[in-house]
Every structure is written in structure tokens, then in C-alpha cells.
N, C-alpha and C positions, 0 to 999 in steps of 0.2 A: 774048738779053738779057732780064733781068727787067723786066716792065712796071711794077712798083711799087718799083723799087730804084734807088738812086744807086750806081754802081760806083766804088769808091775806087781811086785810083792805087796803085802799089806803095808800101809804107810802111816806114819805118825805126823800130825801137823805141828807147825811151829812158826817162828819168825826169825829171819836172819839177823844176827847181831853183826858179824863180820866174817869175811873170808881172808885167810892169811897163809903165808908160807906155801902157797899154791894148793896144797892138799888138805888143808884144815879149814873148818868153818865152825864158828860158835853159833849155836841155835838156842833160842828160848822156846821150849816146847809149850803147847797150849796148857799143859798141866802146871806150868810155872817153873819147871826144872830147866836149868841151863846145861847143855851138853856140848861136847866137841864131836863133830862128825867128820868122816872122811869125805873129801871133795874129789870125786873121780873125774877131774877135768884139769889138765895141766896148762890150758891156754890162759889168756889174759881175762877171759870171761867179761869182756867189756860190755856193759849194759845188762849183765846177767847176774850180778852179785850186789844188788841194791839193798843196803841195810834197811830193815823194817818190813821188807816184803814177806808175804806168806811163803813158806817152804814146806816140803814133805820129805821125810826120811824113811828109809827102810832099816830094819833091825836084824842083826845077825846074832845067832846063838853059838857061833864058832868060838870056843874058848881061846884059840890061838891068835885071834885077831886083836890088834892093839886097840882099835876103835870099834865099838859096838854098832855105831850108826853110820849110814851112808846117805849123803845128800842126793836126792833123785830129781826133784822138781822145784821150780820157783815160779811164782806168779807175779809178774811186773804189771804196771798199769797197761802195758801194750799187749801182753800175751802170757799164757802159760808156756814155760820153757823146760825142755829136758836137759838136765845137767850131766847125766852119766854118759861119758864118751864111749863106753862099751856097747851102748844100745845100737848105734847106727850099723855096725858090722853085723850084729845078730839080726836086726830087723830087715836090712837090705838082703842079706843072704836068704832069710826065710821067704821074703816076698818073691825073689827070683826063683827059688825052688818051687813056689806055688804059682808061678807064671803070672805074677801081678805087676811086673814091670814090662810094658809092651816092647820097649827097645831091646830087651834082653831075653825075649822068649825064644823057645826052640832048642834049648840046650838040655841035655839029659843028666849031666854031671856038674856039680859045683864043689870046688875044693877051696879051702881057706889057707891063708898064710903061705903063699907059694913063692919059693925062691926063684927069682928070674935072672939074677946075675950075682957075682961075688959081692956080698954085703947088702943086697937089696931083696926085699920081699914085697909082694903086692897082696892086697887083701883077698882077692878071689880070682880063680880061673874057671871059666865056663867051657865045657866041652860037649860035643854032640856029633853024631855021625853025619858026615857031609858038610860040616860047618867049620869055619875058621875058629881056632882057639881064641877065646875072648878074655883078656885080662882086665880086671876092674879094681880100681883104687877108690876107697870110700873115705869121704871127708865129712866131719861133723861141723855144721855151720850154725852158730847161735848169735852172730852179730847182725842185727837189723836196725837200720836207721831210716826213718821216713819211708817205710815200706820197702826198702831195698836191703836184701840180704847180701852179706859180703863175707868173703873168706880170703885170707886168714885174718884172725884177730890179733896176731903177733907175727913177727918175721919168722918164716919157716924154710930153712935150708933143706930140711927133709922133704917138705912138700915140693920144692923145686926139683929135687932129685927124682921123686916119683914121676913128675911130668917128663923129665928126660928119659926115664926108663920106658914109659908108655910110648913116647915117640920112637924110641929104638925098636920096640916090639912091633909097632905099626910098619916100620920100614922093612922088617923081616917077614912080613906077610900075615901078621895076626891083627885082631881087633884090639884096640886100647880104649878104655873108657874111664873117665874121671867122674865119680858119682858124688854129688853134694847132697847130703840129707840135712835139710833145715829143720832143726829140732824146736820149732816154734810155729805159730799160726798166723803171723801178721806180715808175711813177705809177699809182695806183689811181683817182684822181679829179683834177679841175682846179678851181681857184677863182682869181679875180683877187687879186693881192697887195696887199690894202688896207693892210697894215702898211708897205708901201714907197711906194705911190702911191694914196692914198685917192681922189683925183679920177679916176684911171683906172678904179678899181673901180666908182665911182658911174656913170661914163660908160658902162661896159660894161653895167651893169644897165639904164640908160636906153635904150641901143641895143637890147637884147633886148626890152624892153617896147614898142619902136617898130618891131619887125619885122625887125631885123637878126638873121640866123641865125648860130649858133655851131656850128662843126664842129671836132672835136678828134680827133687821132690820135697814138698813140705810134709807136715804131719798134723794129725788131730790128736790132742792130748786130753785125757781125763785122769781121774785118780785110780783107774783100773788098768789102763792100757795106753800105749803110744802106737798109733796106727799111721802107716804110710797113706798120704792123701793125694795131692794133685801135682801134676807137672808145673814147674815154675819157669817162666821165660827168662832168658839171660841176655845181657848186653856186655860185649867185651870191649 
């Protein structure tokens, strides 16, 4: 198994008709059948839900599921894009555990969904003998325009809260890391999406000035796997 890859389930090809009500997408399968799939992405999906583009669905045999299909990938003219927002946490955790993220090497234990204060959880905490505890919050980034990846794609008060939490943890002697995983292959740089959420952009700059570390990777995607790829430079 690839230590830096998320293995995709078998996929069915089709084309996107429309995405609606946040969690639903109508797809015309290559077989000619039209189905409704679960869209595992609650964001605006700006630039990632283009009608007519090729898409790929996974299929569940769980009889308790309301929808049999899950939308996993879309291919736009610019790039193949991962749709499923569950992938970044799983992929980043696996890569850290297998020492594939140089900035986060040297830790022997990785725990998920860690409560850090009343009402707040962060995605990961890394622990190791003789090392400061390291808290990591992972963000899924799919908005890219003219080679620039941007986050968020919609106003995110929750995202601002996570940055505040990371700053607090740094002040108390821990490492704090915000990790952006760009689930596509056409980004040359990253910057916060100030035109969408100015407060988040300001908060990210404040966090960086106060010791919160920024780690960014893009991915390589094919129909079998999504693999962590290269570091992407950022401009704040």
C-alpha cells in the first residue's frame, strides 16, 4: 500500500448534471442512467461543480444508506479534483504516520479529533518523547483560479475559531499547524481568499505572525488513488 496515498474504491464514470441542496448531485452515468449521488462537500465548491464535466462515483451496498452513490472526483478543463472532504484528514494522518511530511516528522503518536477547549476540537495532535506537543488542523482546498489556490471558498466562522485556538496553543508552549491540502493538481501558489472571507485572511496572517505554522501540499489524482504530492508556496 502507498504510504502517502488514499486508495479510492471502484468508481463508476458519468457526467455532472447539477449539484444542489449542498449534499445532492444528479449524475448521468455512462450507461445512460441518471442517478442522484451524495455530495460529501458542504462548501460552495466554486469552480468544482461544472455541469457537463466528467465525474466518478463510488457505490455503497449498505441498505441503510438513503443514497447508493457518492460523488468522489470531477475532471474540469483545469484539473482532476477530489470532491470528498473526508479524504484530507485520512490522507494527511496516514502521511504523517509514515513520515512523509517533512515538517511534521519525529513524532511517535498521532491522535485524531482532539478536544482542546470547551466546544473546540482540532483534527490531530502529534506526540513524541522530548518534543513539544503539535496540534494540526487540516483544511480541504479546492478553489483554484489562474494557478492560485485559495481558502476558504465560503465564509467560515469555524475556520476563524480554529486559528484562534491554534494561536492560544502556541502561546501556551505547543506547536500549532494549519495544514491546507489542495485536492487538485493545478496550483502554483496558495493565498487566503480575502475576496470571500476578509476576516479569515486577516486571521491567518495574525496566526502566522504569532507562531502558527502553515503547511501546504497538493495531490496527484488518478482513478485508483489520491496521493500527497509537493509543497506549495504561499503568499499572505
